[in-house]
C-alpha angles and dihedrals in degrees: 000000000000113000111255112244117218123192121210131197115190121039099187128122094310099029096058092059091046090052094047092052094047089055092045091052093054103261122137110241129208121173146182110214109237104196121324125048093195094101101045105086099078092044093052090047089053092055105271117146125219118220127195101230142027088236089061090054090052092050098044105035134074091219135003124213117207113201107173135128106271149314100311090053093045091049091052091051091051104034102026125102108294088010132160092264090060091057098034116128139171112291096024115130119201114199112204108204095173126105099251143170111267094223090056091047091054092051093048091047092053094048093048091046089058086064093046095256127126126226113206121189112220109159117187136232132199127044142289088270091063089042090060090046093049091242105119124137122229136187112207129205107196147117113270094254093052093045090053090050096052100035094089089053092050090048088065092070107012130079096189122034120184123190095207101177144290125339112309097025093097092062092043092052092047092053092049090048092049092047089058093045095049093043088056091047095049092046091051093051092048093047091052090051091053091047092049093048090052092053095247116156103253092207089059089051089051093049094051096045092046092064098039141074093272091064115108142147092270091055092050094047090049101043115023102071091031095058099033100041107012087243123144100196102086093106107048101204127102124245091223091055090047090054089052093050093049090050089055090047092050091051091049091051091049094050095051086039110237126151108245112178093154093049091048093050091048091050091052092048088055093045088052092051091049091049089053089059102263099112093111093045128093123259096267087065085078081086089060091050089053091049090054094045097046106028093240136131117236105145114068111237132182 
């Protein structure tokens, strides 16, 4: 049997782990470096091949995984000069692992279908650590035939694979999931600011919440390392990316249309944090944004 060739666009924090696990599971890997070249040496040593254009990936690979930030980046990979659309052909499946805007996904899917190619939305959950371990989660929007064809590829780097519905539903589910996660995170940061301003012992707040119904994974990722170690890396997701995802969510809600006051408030809390200079920081730095806004101390410092 001929080795299946997988193309990959985007070798950042998540993409490197995806690439490493594809190679380890016996797939051929060809890639077009997206931005940094810092993570390429071990992949090349393991047999990966670098191609010059995205169009070449589309022509030479059985499937192409796109793992970039969001819709503008995906559109550039597809529509840009030497893009995937240029090399698209019947039978090609493009797996979009980004968190993208559903309206953009639908347009891309239609334009690729005109060339005989399939676009499958398969956004990811978990962190770069799980990417390196081959233990990501993904939620896939695809027809049954296409899901069956790409599932073995996804198994190379995912622990949990959910076929959530027809094309487009993967990106919708991811936005809804991220809206809930970021709403929790923003509410936690605000609540800690109120508690700090009142003089309440934040460790007592942590102890009570940790054994009650309000406790959840988001709370523990936000608060545990922050309070116990003064660290702000317990929730490995960037505030700037969260702002982008909530903007996509807000647009989705408007187009349905569905009233979304909580989503709107969360989006604005994230915009505010970015405008205060925390866009490149991780989610727990929402505590730092609250400190700056309210002249309180939340994060223990020497």
